[in-house]
N, C-alpha and C positions, 0 to 999 in steps of 0.2 A: 735389662729391667724395664718393665713397661712404664709409660708416662701417661697417667690418666688425664692430666690436663691437656697434654699434647693431642691425645686421641680425641678428646672432646672438642678441642679446637678444630681438628681435621674434619670431624663430622659436621661441625658448624659451618666451616667453609664450603664443604661439599654440598650440604643441603641448602645453603643460601644461594649458591650459584645457579642451581637448577630452576627454582621459581623465578629468579630474576631474568634468566635467559628466556623463560616462557613469557614473562611479562612483555619484554620488548619484542620478542618474536610475534606474539599475538597482536601487539599494537601495530607493528609493521605490516603484518598480513592483513589485518583489518582495514588499515588505511589503503593498502594496495588494491583491495577488492571493493573499495567504496563503501565499507560498512564500519566507519570509525566509532559509531555509537556502541555497537556490540564489543568492538575491540577495546573501547574505553572501559566498559564495565568489566570485561575479562581482565584487563590490565590492572584495574583497581583491586579487584578481588584477589588476583594473584599477588599483587604488591602487598596487600594486607596480610595475606597468608604467608608470604615470604618474610615480611617484617616480624610477624608473630613467631614463625619458626626460627628466624635469625636471632630474635631477642631471647627465645627460650634456650637455644643452643649456646649462644654466646654468654647468656646469663649463667648457665651451668659451668662453662669454662671460666668465666670471670669470677664466679663465686669461689672457685677453688683458689684464685689468686687474690681475692679480696677486692676485685675491681668492679666498677659500675659502668656498663657500656650502654645504658638505656638511651642516652642522648643520641648515639649513632643510629639506633633503630628509628627513633623519631625523625631524624634528619632524612633517612631514606624515604620514609612515608611522605614527609612534607615535599621532598623533591619530586616524587612520582605524582603527587597531587597537582603541583604547580606546573609540571611539564606537559600535562594533557591540555590540549587547546580548547576542549569542550568543558562547559561547567560541570563540576562534580559536587554533589550535595549529599551529606551524610545526615540521616535523621534517626531518631529513636522510635519506639513503639507508639509514642504519643504524637508523632509528626513534628517534633521539635528539631530544628536544625542544630546539629552538633558541630559541623565543620563544613567549609566550602573552599574551593580553590580560587585562585586569582582570576580565572576565566569567568567566574560567576559575575564579577563586577563589570567586565567588558560586555557581557551579553545581557544581563539583567539590570545593571546599574546599581546593584547592592554590594557595597564593600563587605567582605566576609565578616569583619567584627560587628557590623550592624545587623547582619542577617542571623548570626548565631543567637539562639534563644527564641527566635520567632517560629511560628508555625510555617511549615513549608508551603502551605496553601497561598501565601502571599506571592508566590512565583507562578501561580496558575490562573488562567482565565476560566470563565464559566463554560460548561457546567462542572468542570473538574475541581474548581476551587471549593464549591459547596459540597461535593461528594467525596473528597479525598479522605477525610477522617473516617467516613463510613467504610471506605475501601479497606483501610487498615484494620478496623474493628472486625469486619467480616472475615478478613484473612486470618487474623489471630484466633477467631472463634471457630472457623471451619477448616482452615488449612488449604482452601481452594485458591489457587493462584490465578489472578487475572492479568496482572502486570509484570510480575517477577519473571525474569528469564525471557522476555520477548520485547520487541520494539513496538512502541505505540506512538501514533501521531496524536499530539495533544496541542493545546493552546497555551503558550507561555505568557506571562504578564510581567512587564518591567516595572521598575520602581516608579517611573513617571506615568504608570497605568496604561501605557500602550501595549498592545498585544501582538503576538507573532506566532506563526506555525513552527512547531518543533517536534523532534523525535525524542522519546524518552525510553530509556532502558534501565531497569532496576534489578539489582542483585541483593541478596540477603546474607548477612554475616551473623554468626553467633559468637558473642564475646562474653567474658566473665561479667561484664556490666549489663548484659542483656542483648536482645536482638538489635541489630543495626541494619538500616536499609541504605544502600548506596545507589543514588540516581545519577545517570549521565545524560546530559541534555545537548542536543544539537539544533542550532538555529537553521531551519531549512527555507528561510524566506527567499533567498536567491534561487534555490532549486525549484521552489514553487512557481516563481515568476517565469523561469525558463520552461517549466512544464506547461504553464498556461499558454505561453507563446507557441509551443509545439502543438498543443491541443487545438489551438485556434487554426493553425496551418492545416492540421489534419482534418478538422471539421470542414474547412473550405474545400479541401480536396474531395471529401466525401460528398459534399453538396454537388460538386461538379459531376461526380459519377452518378449520383441519384437523379440529377436533372435530366440527363439523357434518357433514363428509363422512364421518368415520370412524364416526359413529353407526350408519349402515347397515352398515358393515363389521363392527362388533361385533354387531349385531342378528342377523345370519344364523347365526353359530356359537352364539349364545346360544339361539336357537330350537331348534337341533339338540340342545343340552344339555338343554333343558327337555323335549323330546320323548323323548329317551333315558331321562331320569330318570323320566318318567311311565311308560314301558314297564317299567322295572325295578321300579317300585313296584307295577305291576299283575301282577308275577310272571313277567315274561319273563326266563328264565335265560341268554339268549344273552350270551357273554363279549364279543362284538363291540360290544355297547352301551357297556360300560365303556371300551373302546378309543376309541369315538367321542367319549365325554364327555371323556376325557383329551386327545385330539387337538384338539378344538374349544376346550377351556379353554386349552391351550398357545397356540393361535392368538390368542385374545383377549389373553393375557398379552403376546405379541409385539407386538400392535398398541398396547397401553398403554405398553409399554416404549419403542417408537419415539416415541410422543407425548411421553413424559417426557424422552427424550433431546433433543428439540427445545426443550423448555421449560427444561432445565437449563443452567447456565453452568459446564461442567466445565473444570477447569484442565488441559486436555489439552496435552501438549507438541507442538512442531513435529516432525514425523517424515516420512520418505519415504512418500508417499501416491499411490495410483492414483486419479486424479480420477474414474474411472468408478464407484468404490465409493460416495462420498457422492452422486454424481449418481443412481445407481440407487436409493439409499435415499430420496432426495427424490421420485423418480418413484413408488416403491412407496406412499409416504404419500398421494400424490395420485391413485392409480389409480382409486379409486371416483369421485372428483369428476370426473375426466377422462371416465369412461364416462357419468356422469349428464349432463355438458355436451355429450356427443357430439363429443368432440375426439379426433382421430387424432394419435398421436405417432409420428413417423418418426425412427428412430435411425440415425445414420451414425457409428459409433464406431470410431476408428482402432485397429488392432491394434498391440501392442508400443509403446504410448504411454509416453514417459519419465515417471518418477515426479516429483512436485513435493514440496518441503519445506513441509508445511502442517499445520494443525489440521483434521482431517477434519470435525469437527462444525461448524466455522465455514464451511467450503466448502459443507456441506450446507445451511446457512442461506442462503447466497448463491443456490444453485440453487433452493431453495424459494421465495425471494422472486421470482426471475426467472420461475419457472413459474406462481406465483400471479398475477403481473402479466399474463402471457400469457393465462391463463384469464379474467381480468377483461376484457381487451381483446377476446377472442373472444366474450364474451357479447353484444357489439354486432354480431357478424358474422352475416349471413343466409346466406352461401354455406357451402360445406364448411369446417369448422373444423379447422385443422391447426397442429401445433407441430413444427418440425424442429429436431433437436439434432445438431450436428456437432462432433466432436473431431478435432484435428489437431496434429501436431508440426511446428513451423516453425523456421527459423533466420533470425535478423536480426542483421547486423553481427557474425557469428561466434558469437552466443549462441543457445542452444536455448530455445524457448518451447513451452508447451502452451496451445492455444487451445480454448475451449469456446464455441460459438455457440448461442444459443437464439433461434429465430425463430418468430414467429406471423404468420399471414396476416390479421390484424385490420386495423383502420383506420389503423394507424401513429400516430406522434407528431406533433402539429401543430407548426409551426415556432416558435410563440411559447413552447412548453414545452421545447424542446430544450436551451436553455442553462440552464434552471433545474431540469430533471428530477432531477438528482443532488443537489440541495440539500435539507437537512432541512426537513420539514414542507410541502414542495411536493407537491401531488398533482393529477392530472387527474380523479380519481374524485369521485363525488357526496359531499356532506357525510355523515359517519358511515360511509363505506365504506372508508376507509383512513386510516392514521396519517401518511402522507407521509414515513415513515422508511425504508421498505424499500430503496430504491435508495441512499440516503445511507449507511445501515449497510453495505450490500453493497459500496459503493465503498470504505469504510474498511477492511473486512475484506480485500478484494482488495489494497488498497494496503499493508496490513500484511504481506501475503505477497509484496511486491515486484512486484506486477502492476498491471494496469490493467483498467478496465471501460469499454467504449465502446458507443455507440449508433449504429446505422445504420438509417435508416428512410425510407420513402416513403409519403406520405399516401395512404390508400386501398388500399395494397397489403401493407405488412408493417412490422414493427418487429423489429429484431435486436439483441440485447445480446451482446457478445463479451467473455468473460473471458480475459485473457492472463496466464499465470503462468510465471515462469522455471523451467526444468527443473532438478531437483536434480542437483548435481554428485557 
């Protein structure tokens, strides 16, 4: 004779095990790959789904016996919330905080009981603080996702009004009470400091490489100045000589200024930027070295390219790194040496992107190096010829701009690095 209660219990146990395994499997995998924010969101979403499924299944079983097991489901959810080391905040459609885990107090200084009932914008720095309610309203009206399902770098604000960089990932849940948004936040202050130190090291290394090439660039106008000065000293009254001296001196000053801009770590704000400008500056700095290496640069730059929200000096550093790597690769090339640079505007899933591709026709990247090439201190260059930081720093800069840096290569034919940046809205 069949046992309906036993069968229902069995289904409850079976279906509750699967999502819980996925929860912890996703969390472990995410932390192992260095992406705990995504793992946190996935864990929370699965935990909520698991709890709902568990509650429903156990509720059916318990109702047959007249039992109430809702406290157990609530306990599971509470334990998952507090087991995650990153802050988790649940809000409703109005932006009101409904729940927060214990990590929220450690990172933001807000005890969960004090935070619940407030607008979540109290945890945000500008401009996100002022714009947040508008984001929700726009999403509810249009269904266009800007933050849900992706990692965004934002500014967090603690209870004491101090601000810090953080990564935010948001997932959406549909409940009988209405829509709920679950945000997981990671404080990346330490990572940012380490990235800045790496970037400074790489900038100094780049300055050293550029200085050797620019010596010739400075020497030419310097010789002109010396010759003109000698002629003036010998009594030549021509006013053109003074103009030549002034022009060449300004030329040298411009070269030195560009070199100092590369070396400096300016606190430049993010602003609407035409990517062609930092790209052209990077090419100008390497023009002499390109000629000396007999490298032909082919430019295919799209007209009317959308602006990106960026720090132009950081993008210039990325382009310098990619171009220097291409030059180093072409040093091994016996055939015609070529660097092709292509810029394009593209649309993916309704979002606009700007892509910058830098391709050289050198030997390509060997298969063993492809997985590690973006890691700090990994290099395929000879000892003493590279820091192994260029691509790691470039990846961090591009990621901070909400973009990606990808490699496409074929051994013996080419290596192409593609920078993808979200178009500014």
